[in-house]
N, C-alpha and C positions, 0 to 999 in steps of 0.2 A: 747458369746460376751457381752451380757448384764450382766451376772453373774460376769464375770471378771472385768467389769467396776465398779460394785457395791463394790466388795471387795477391789479394788484399792482405792476407795473413803474412806472406813472405815480405812484402814491402814494409809491413809493420815491424817485423823482427829486424830487418836491415836498418830501419830508422832508429829502432831502439838500441842496436849495437853502436851506431855512429854517435848517438847521444851519450851513451855510456862511456865511450872512448874519450869524447870531448870533456866530459865531466872529470874523468880520471886525470887527464892532462892538466886541466884547469886546477884540479885539486892539488896536484904536485907543485904547480907554480905558486899557488896561493900559500902553500905550506912554506915555501921559501920567502914569501913576502911578509910572513907574520914574524914580528920581532921575537927574539928568544929561541927561534927554531934552529939557528945556526946557518940559515940560508941567506945568501946575499939579498939585499933589498932590491926591488925592481927599479930599473932605470927607465923612467917614463920618456926619456928622450930617445930611447932605443925603439925602433919600429917593431922589433920582435916582441917587445913588452905589450905593445897595443894589439898585436896579433893574438898573443896569448889571452889578453883580456877579452877580445872579440869572440875567441873560441869559447871561453867560459860563459859569456852572456848568451851566445847562440845555443850552447848546450842546455843551459837552464831554460831558455825559451822553448827549445824543442821538447824538453822533458814535460814542461807544463802543457804544451800543445798536444803531445801524444797522450798524456793522461786524460785530457778532455775529449780527444778523439776516441780513445778506447771506451770511455764511459758512454758517449753518445752511440757508439757502435753496439755496445751491449744492450742499451735501451731499445735501439731499433730492432735488434734480433728478438728481444722479449716482446715488443709490440707485434712483430710479425707472427711469432708463435701464438700470442693471444688471439690474433685475428683468425689464424688457422683453427685453433681450438673452438672458437665461437662458430666458425663456418661449419666445422664438423658436427658440433652440437646441434646447429640449426638443421643440418641435413638429417641427422638422426631423429630429431623431434618432428620433422615433417613426414616421417614414415608412419603409415597407419599400423604397420606390424610392430609388435613389441620386440625390441632388440636389446640384448645384454651381452657383456663380455665378463666371463667368470675366471677366477683364479683356479689353481690346481685343487683347492679344497671345496670348490663350488661357491666361494664367496663372490660378492658382486664387486666388479671393478668399474664398469661403465654401464649405464642403462638410459634409454630414452624415455620421454614422457609417456609414450604409449604403454610401456612396460609398467610404469607407476600406476597409470589409470586402470590397466587390466587387473592388477592385483589390489586395486582400491587403496593405494598408498599415497599420502599427501606430499611426500618428497622422497629424495634418493636415500636419505638416512633410514626412513621407515622401511623402504623396499630392501635396503641392505640388511636390516634386522630380520625382515621376513624371510629372506633367502637363507640367512644363517640359521634360522629356526624352522625351516620348512618341514622337518619331520614332525614337529609338534603342532604346527599351524595350518598345514595343508593336507588335503585328502585327494588322491588320484584314483580313477577307475578306468576301466576299458569302455569303449563306446557302448557296449551292451549293458553297462552298469555294474559289472562284477568288479570287486576290489582289485587294485593293481599293487603288487608287492613293491616294497621300497627299491629293490634292486632294478625294477623295471621302470622306475620313474625316468622321465626324459633326461634330466640333468645327470643322474647317475649312469645312464647308458652312454651319454656323451663322454663323461669322465673315464669310462671303461674302454674308450677307444672306438665306439660305434659312430658311424655317420648316419644321422637321422634325416629323412626327407619326407616331410608332410605326414608325419605320424599322428594319428588321431587319438586323443585321450580326453577324459573329462576331469575337471578339478573343481574344488570349492574350499573356502575357508572352513575349518572345523566348526561344526554347529550351525553353519548357514543352511538355509532351506533349498537354495537354487544351485544346481550344477551348471557349469559352463563347459562348452565344447572347445577344445584347442586343437590346432594343427601346428605341430612342432617340427622345426628343422634345426639342425645343429651339427657342429663338428669341432675338432681341435684346430686352433690357429697355428700356422707355421711361424715359429719364433727362432731367433738366432741360437746357435748351439750354446748350451750352458744357461740360457734363460729359463725361468720357471714356465711350465706349460700354461696356456690360456685357451679358453673355449668360447666359441660364438654360439649364442642361443637366440633363435627367432621363434616367436609365438604369434599365432593369428587366432583371434576369437571368431569362431565359425558357428556360434550358437544360433544366430538369426538365420544364417544360410541353411543350416541343418533343419531348423524349424520350418523355413520356407519350402525346402524339399519335401518335408513330411506333409505340409499343407497341400502341396501340389499332388502328392501321391494320394492323400485323403480325398481331395477334390476329384481326382480321376476315378477313384473307387466309387464315390457318390454318383458321378456321371454314368459309370457303367451300371450301377444299381438302378439309376433313373431310367436308362434305356431299357433295361430288363423289365422294370416295373411298368413302364409305359406300354410295352408290348403285351405284358400279361394282363394289364388293366383293360386294354382294348379287347382282347379275346374274352376275358372274364365278363365284361359288361355286355358283349354280344350274347353270351350264354344267358345272362340274367335278363336281357331283353326278351328272349324267346320264352323264358319261364314266366316273366311278368305278363306278357301278352297272352300266353296260353291260360294262365291262372285267372286273369280278368275275364277272358272269353267264357271259360267254363262257369265262373261265378255268376256272370250276367245271364247265363242260360238256365240257372237253377231256380226253382221256386223260392219265394221269399222265406218260406218256413223250412227249407231243406237243411238238415243237420250238416250237410257237406259245406255249406257256406262258411262256417267257422273255420273249417280246415283250409279252405282256399284263402281265407283272409290271413291265416298264419303264413301260408306260402308267400303271399304278396308282401307281408310285413318282413319276412326273412329275406326276401329279394331286395327290399329297400335297405335293410341293414347290410347286405352284401355290397350294394352299390356305395353305401357310405364308407365301408371298409376300403373299397377300391380307391375312393377319393382321398382317404386318409393316407394310403400308401403313396399316392401321387404327391400329396402335400409334403410328406416326409422327404421325398426326393426333389422337392421344389420344382415339380413339373406341372403343378396344377395352377391354373389361373384363378384369381379370386372372383367369386360370384357373389357380389355384395347385394344385400337386401336389408330392408328395415327390420330390425330385431328389437323387441321390447327388452329393456334391461332386466325387468323382473323375470322374464322367461329365461334369459341367460343365467341369472342367479339360481333359479329353480332347477335348471338342467345340469349346471356344473357342480352343484353341491353334492349330490349322491356319487358322482364320479370321483370328486376330490376325496370324499371320506374313505373310499376304498384304498386310496394311496397313502393316507395318513395313519400311522400306527396309534394304538391306544395311549401311548406315552405322551402324545401331543394333543393338547386341547384345541379343537378346530371350531371356529365360529364363522358364520356367514351373516353379514348385516347389509341390508338393502334399504336405503332411505329415499330412493327415487320414486317418482309418481308413476301411475299406470300408463301415462301418455309419453313418458320418457323412453326414447329409443336411440339406437345407433345404427349407422349404415355400415355393415360388416359382412364378411364371409363367416357364417356361423361355425363351420368346421374349423377354420383357421383360428378363430377367436377362442374356441374350446381348447385347441392345441396350445395357444399362448398361455392361457390360465393354468392348464394342467402342468405345463413346463415350469412355470413360476412356482406352483405349489410343490412340485417335486424338488426343485432347488431349495425351497424353504425347509422342506422335510429333511433333506440331507444336511442342512446347516444345523440341525438340532438332533444329533445322534443320541443324546441323553434325555431327550424329551424337551418340551417347551410349550409355547402358545403360538398358534397360527391363526390369522384372521384374514378373511376375504371381505372387503368392504366396497360397496357401490353407492355413489352419491352424485349429485349434480352440483357443480361449482362454477362460479364466475371467474373467468380468466381475464386478467388485465393486460395492459400494453407492456408493462415491464416483464411479465412472465413470457409474453409472446416474443419480446426482443431476445430472450434467451433461447426460445424454441420457435424459430420462424415458420415452422410448418403449421402452427396454430394461428387463429385470428381471434381477437378479443371477443368475448361473449361467453355464453353458457356451454359447458362441456360436461360430459359424463366422465367421472374419475373412478377407475377400478384399481383398488389397492390390494396388494398381497403383502402382509406384514408378519414378520417373525421376530423372535427374540433370541436368535441363534448366534453363531460365531461372528457374523458380520465380516467386513473387509476393511483393510487399511486403505489409505488414500491412493497409493500406487496401484493396488489391485483394482480398486473401483474405477480408475481411469481406463483400464483395459478390459473391463467386464463385458462390454458389448462387442469386442473384437472377435471376428470369426476364428475359431479353433483355439481361443485362449480359455484355459480352464485351470482352476486351483485344485481340482479333484485328482485322485490317483489315476495312473495311466489307463487302468481297466474300468474306471468308473465314470469317465466323462470324455466327450469329444470336443468340447468347447463350441458347440453349435447352438446350444440352448438359448442363451441370451441374445446371440447374434440373430437367430431366427425370430425371436420375439421382437427385436427391434425392426427387422425387415418387414415382418407381417403387419406390425402396428403402423409403421411409416407408410406402407403401401395402401393403407386404408384411411389415410389422412390424419393420423394421430401421432403422438410421441410417447416414448417410454422414459420415465425419469427414475434414476436410482438414488436412494438415500441410504447410507450405511455407515456404521461405526464399528471398529474392531471390538468385539466382545459384547456389543450391545444389540446387535441384530440388523436386519435389512428390511427396507420397504421399497417395493417397486410400484410406481404409480403409472397407470396408463390413462392418457387423456384422449378422448375421442369427441368430435363435434356432436352436440346434442341435436337429435331430431325429434319431431313431434309425431306420435302415432295417432292417427285419427281412427275413431271406432269403425270397425268393418262389419258390413252385413254378412250374413251367412253366404258362403260360396255355393253357387248352384251346382247340382250334380250334372252328370253328362246328359241324363234324360231330360233335365229341365232346360237345357240350352238349345236354342234354335241354330244348330250348326248348318253351314253350307253343305250342299250335297250335289251330286251329279257332275262334278268336275272331272276333267281328264288329267291325270297326274302321271308324270314320268318319274319312276323310282329307279335310282341307281344305287345298288347295294350288292357288294361282292360276297357277303355271307348269305348262303341260300336259306338257312333257317330263319335268320332275321328278316330277309326279304319276304318269305312266305307269311311270317307273323305280321309284318307291316301291311302287306297286301290284304290279308284277312281283315285287319282292323279298318282299313280305308274302305274296302268294299262293303263292309257291314254298314257304313254310313252312306252308301249309294254312289261312291266315286268309282270311276273307271281307271284302272291302273295299267300302265305300260312298263313292264319290267326290263331292266338292263343289268347285266352281270358285272359291268365295270364302266369306267368313265368313257372309254372310246365307243363302246356299244351305245351308251346313253346319248352321246353326241350324234351318232349316226341316226338313231331313232328320232332325235329332236329335229335334225335337218330334213328328215323325210316327212315328218308329220307335225311340224312346228305350228301350223295353223290350227291344230286341234288341241294343243297342250296348254293347260291353264296354270300349271304349277310344276316345279321340279323339286323332288325330294332326293337328296344325295348324301351318301356317306362321305366323310372328308378323306379318309384313308382308303384308297383303292389302287389296284395295280394299273399300270399303263397311263391313265389320266386321272389325276387326283380330283377331289371335289372342288378345290380352289381353282385348278386349271379349267374344270368344266364350266364353272360360272363365268370365267373370263371369256371363254369361247362362245357361250350362249348369249351373254350380255352384249357381245359385239354385234349380234344380229337382232336381239330384242332387249333393249335396256331396261324395260319395265317388268319383265317376267319375274314372278316371285320365286324365291328359293327358300327351302327349309333344309338346313344341314342336320344330319344325324351324326353324332360323334360319341365314341366310347371312351374318349380321353379329354379331360378338361383343358389340356395344354393347348388346344386349338382356338381358345378364345382370342389369343393374340392374332392368329391368322385371320379370323373373321373380322377383327377390328381393322386390319390392314386392307381387307377387301372393300369394306364399307359399302357404299352404294345404297340403292333404294330397295326396301322390302326383302331383307335377308334375315332369317331367323335361325337360331341355333337351338337344337333340342338334344339334351344330354341322354345318353343311354345309361341304364335301361329306362325307357319312358313308360309312362302309364297311358292307357288309351285316352283318358281325358286330356292329358297334356298334348298328345299327338293331335287330337281333334281340335283342340284350342289353337295350336300353332298353325294348322292348315286353314282353319276358319279365319284367323287373323290375317294370314297372308293373302287369301283369296279376296277378302273384303277390301284390304288395302289396295290390291291390284285393280279392283273394280273402280275405286275412287280415283286412281291415278290416270287411268286410260282416257276418260273424257277431257281431263286437263291437257293431255297431249294433243287431242284432236283440236281443242280450242286454240292452241298455238298455231 
């Protein structure tokens, strides 16, 4: 390409020289042909005259041709340069990284569209102005948030001769709320001697990448805490089981008028509160399965009100309004629903640092098809609506769209994790409902929770243990690796006339079963045991007797999912710490169900 261009230039100059010579010769001859010049007139009968005339005509024609050729050649070169510039611009604009070329004073020479977008500039002129006024318009800091002196700004370091490679800084427009994380690379461009220096600057926005890394680290910390909490809850609930069983046994042996009965009732109540605390820790680490039951809305309102008032300062007026009927109920996990409402109340409180008004409202509303089209989890019909309403700072549209995202928070670094509303949404969705956010900047926020309405039928008084005709005289295989829990369970079962075969782990239980399976009416097993777990034990036993009833004891609610996967006939889960009445009721239900199932098997 270069060689062809050079030879084209030489041929052009040779042609130009020939044309010039011809024109000069022709001009001399013409001067002689013009009257009054003193030159002889041309003799048209002379062939030389016609030769001269041909030379003149040829020279003029060649001059015209060369002029047109030169013009078309220049236009072709200009078109080629324009195509190359367009191709280069397209390549630059296709890059996701922001690219710019700067002059010796840091002024902008060339920039791609990614650079304009990164700095929120509508065009190159706006970006050029921003770069020229960077000292007044931009702020830079180190990754840890400490201010970065002007001499350490990336552009100034490059102009000072440094070569930057993936240097991390943070920047924002002055007065903006959000910082962005940048990864900067740059160096001086090699230019011909005598030319002004130029610099290449590459910037990559790594804000989302760093946020993702932080979310991953946070999730790993939560997972670690969850594993620790799960193990602690298992041991803690085993201890509470022994305390609960012992306190109930002593209380049952005391005379009705004994003053010690009140003391043991307090021990039992404290044990129940300890179990509730353990379940709350598991819920916080998202390792607790939801244990849904029918809950009257009025009961939820009466229980949450005193807890909420402890969270709300006196500068905030707090009201609770419940317009539901006594039969209105929801199917929820009570602990998780309390957690949802307390979280929303805490958020509302934090949105009113100078005081305000906070309302908790519960009512029954009819949901139509248009509302269900926006929220497919719901079906048309009556739903319970629980609203948390504040007149605090509110949110703008962009913030509201991200409010339910995990780890997104508008609070300061040490005041929020961004898990609150995400957890609210997860827990409400898991229980068949939806959470709806309504907010306006400066006017406050309303979070509405919609849950399917259930009807609570009047319940008769629950019979006490002494009033129930429980099964007795059964042979029960107990697999429990905690000795204290095993002794407490044996004592409770034997007090009702059952015979108990103890096994310290799953393998021992399986050996006992295979040796005496004709005698065993029921298997009670802990889920977490060394060697052979409770889940593996039921698989092995059910392979030999598909109808034998199982009662699982677990100190951690996270095993509800395991139980659901096992499925099968007559499998019951009993949460530790259990009360004697709960244990007897589970055993009685399992034995009666097994008795009904066996004749059906014979009939087949």
